[in-house]
C-alpha beads as a LAMMPS data file, in Angstrom:
LAMMPS data file: protein, C-alpha beads

121 atoms
120 bonds

1 atom types
1 bond types

-500.0 500.0 xlo xhi
-500.0 500.0 ylo yhi
-500.0 500.0 zlo zhi

Masses

1 110.0

Atoms # bond

1 1 1 388.181 -208.118 83.971
2 1 1 387.411 -208.351 80.341
3 1 1 390.330 -208.927 77.960
4 1 1 389.826 -207.538 74.337
5 1 1 391.849 -208.556 71.324
6 1 1 393.705 -205.718 69.333
7 1 1 391.415 -206.039 66.636
8 1 1 388.104 -205.763 69.102
9 1 1 389.543 -202.788 70.807
10 1 1 390.011 -201.117 67.401
11 1 1 386.444 -202.079 66.402
12 1 1 385.302 -200.582 69.440
13 1 1 387.302 -197.266 69.137
14 1 1 385.627 -197.064 65.637
15 1 1 382.175 -197.335 67.237
16 1 1 382.889 -194.849 69.780
17 1 1 384.054 -192.473 67.289
18 1 1 381.306 -192.789 65.416
19 1 1 378.810 -192.231 68.124
20 1 1 380.496 -189.362 69.380
21 1 1 380.644 -187.599 65.801
22 1 1 376.839 -188.740 65.488
23 1 1 375.980 -186.792 69.032
24 1 1 378.027 -184.326 67.840
25 1 1 376.209 -183.697 64.434
26 1 1 372.685 -183.949 65.955
27 1 1 373.757 -181.434 68.504
28 1 1 374.941 -178.902 65.510
29 1 1 371.821 -179.795 63.491
30 1 1 369.373 -178.728 66.734
31 1 1 371.370 -175.600 67.694
32 1 1 371.402 -174.502 63.959
33 1 1 367.603 -175.146 63.269
34 1 1 366.613 -173.027 66.665
35 1 1 369.033 -170.139 65.939
36 1 1 368.823 -169.960 62.071
37 1 1 365.608 -171.835 60.523
38 1 1 366.431 -170.589 57.280
39 1 1 369.830 -171.826 56.881
40 1 1 368.466 -175.267 58.078
41 1 1 366.077 -175.280 55.820
42 1 1 368.490 -174.238 52.948
43 1 1 370.906 -177.105 54.254
44 1 1 368.095 -179.795 54.478
45 1 1 367.278 -178.826 50.525
46 1 1 370.744 -178.772 49.467
47 1 1 371.583 -182.226 50.817
48 1 1 368.313 -183.501 49.295
49 1 1 369.279 -182.088 45.868
50 1 1 372.899 -183.560 46.291
51 1 1 371.556 -186.861 47.287
52 1 1 369.250 -187.226 44.396
53 1 1 371.979 -186.070 42.244
54 1 1 374.536 -188.667 43.216
55 1 1 371.601 -191.450 42.946
56 1 1 370.602 -190.218 39.205
57 1 1 374.428 -190.185 38.477
58 1 1 375.102 -193.715 40.127
59 1 1 371.880 -194.796 38.088
60 1 1 373.274 -193.502 34.898
61 1 1 376.740 -195.215 35.204
62 1 1 375.081 -198.589 36.115
63 1 1 372.990 -198.536 32.870
64 1 1 375.824 -197.362 30.701
65 1 1 377.879 -200.309 32.360
66 1 1 375.198 -202.905 31.256
67 1 1 374.931 -201.542 27.895
68 1 1 378.418 -201.568 27.314
69 1 1 378.414 -205.345 28.551
70 1 1 375.116 -205.807 26.146
71 1 1 376.925 -204.380 23.356
72 1 1 380.027 -206.432 23.715
73 1 1 378.332 -209.715 24.172
74 1 1 376.197 -209.055 21.048
75 1 1 379.602 -208.131 19.296
76 1 1 381.058 -211.382 20.434
77 1 1 378.199 -213.457 19.241
78 1 1 378.623 -215.388 16.030
79 1 1 376.770 -213.638 13.139
80 1 1 373.975 -215.515 10.752
81 1 1 375.123 -215.362 6.946
82 1 1 374.100 -217.100 3.940
83 1 1 376.477 -219.359 3.249
84 1 1 376.407 -221.116 6.827
85 1 1 374.558 -224.086 5.495
86 1 1 376.668 -224.280 2.429
87 1 1 379.959 -224.178 4.925
88 1 1 378.631 -226.597 7.613
89 1 1 376.123 -228.596 5.420
90 1 1 378.638 -231.676 5.460
91 1 1 378.308 -231.978 9.368
92 1 1 374.864 -234.155 9.177
93 1 1 376.637 -236.381 6.675
94 1 1 379.428 -236.959 9.115
95 1 1 376.577 -237.560 11.945
96 1 1 375.051 -240.018 9.632
97 1 1 378.224 -241.843 8.805
98 1 1 379.219 -242.095 12.507
99 1 1 376.098 -243.437 13.499
100 1 1 375.950 -245.816 10.797
101 1 1 379.088 -247.066 11.489
102 1 1 378.299 -248.327 15.176
103 1 1 375.150 -250.757 15.093
104 1 1 374.756 -250.243 18.811
105 1 1 374.591 -246.523 18.301
106 1 1 372.214 -246.697 15.028
107 1 1 369.785 -249.059 17.295
108 1 1 369.681 -246.361 20.118
109 1 1 369.343 -243.111 17.322
110 1 1 366.548 -245.195 15.771
111 1 1 364.881 -245.814 19.062
112 1 1 365.148 -242.141 19.670
113 1 1 363.806 -241.043 16.548
114 1 1 360.861 -243.611 16.817
115 1 1 359.918 -242.092 20.399
116 1 1 360.300 -238.406 19.408
117 1 1 357.837 -239.143 16.207
118 1 1 355.010 -240.509 18.550
119 1 1 355.269 -237.487 21.062
120 1 1 353.186 -234.440 20.137
121 1 1 355.238 -231.103 20.011

Bonds

1 1 1 2
2 1 2 3
3 1 3 4
4 1 4 5
5 1 5 6
6 1 6 7
7 1 7 8
8 1 8 9
9 1 9 10
10 1 10 11
11 1 11 12
12 1 12 13
13 1 13 14
14 1 14 15
15 1 15 16
16 1 16 17
17 1 17 18
18 1 18 19
19 1 19 20
20 1 20 21
21 1 21 22
22 1 22 23
23 1 23 24
24 1 24 25
25 1 25 26
26 1 26 27
27 1 27 28
28 1 28 29
29 1 29 30
30 1 30 31
31 1 31 32
32 1 32 33
33 1 33 34
34 1 34 35
35 1 35 36
36 1 36 37
37 1 37 38
38 1 38 39
39 1 39 40
40 1 40 41
41 1 41 42
42 1 42 43
43 1 43 44
44 1 44 45
45 1 45 46
46 1 46 47
47 1 47 48
48 1 48 49
49 1 49 50
50 1 50 51
51 1 51 52
52 1 52 53
53 1 53 54
54 1 54 55
55 1 55 56
56 1 56 57
57 1 57 58
58 1 58 59
59 1 59 60
60 1 60 61
61 1 61 62
62 1 62 63
63 1 63 64
64 1 64 65
65 1 65 66
66 1 66 67
67 1 67 68
68 1 68 69
69 1 69 70
70 1 70 71
71 1 71 72
72 1 72 73
73 1 73 74
74 1 74 75
75 1 75 76
76 1 76 77
77 1 77 78
78 1 78 79
79 1 79 80
80 1 80 81
81 1 81 82
82 1 82 83
83 1 83 84
84 1 84 85
85 1 85 86
86 1 86 87
87 1 87 88
88 1 88 89
89 1 89 90
90 1 90 91
91 1 91 92
92 1 92 93
93 1 93 94
94 1 94 95
95 1 95 96
96 1 96 97
97 1 97 98
98 1 98 99
99 1 99 100
100 1 100 101
101 1 101 102
102 1 102 103
103 1 103 104
104 1 104 105
105 1 105 106
106 1 106 107
107 1 107 108
108 1 108 109
109 1 109 110
110 1 110 111
111 1 111 112
112 1 112 113
113 1 113 114
114 1 114 115
115 1 115 116
116 1 116 117
117 1 117 118
118 1 118 119
119 1 119 120
120 1 120 121
């Protein structure tokens, strides 16, 4: 005899319940469609409109969430100002001083600059 773990028994019971509910739903749908065709058509159109409405609201929520994230990212981005060059202009002088202080680094920088000037952009 096959022994199932408690987890497997729980899964089998859930699947069994789902299958029983599906069969009962199908039987009810067939009964209603035969006895009252107008009611079945109304239920079908109501279900279709409800699903459509849910889909539209879900899409709208996702779009709003995406726009909110995009706006937050735009607010966090650094802003360009006219005095940026004045504030950070000394950075290039510091880089040049650093390169000039190390002969090996200066040679590598010169070699890179020579290679990049020969390549077309």
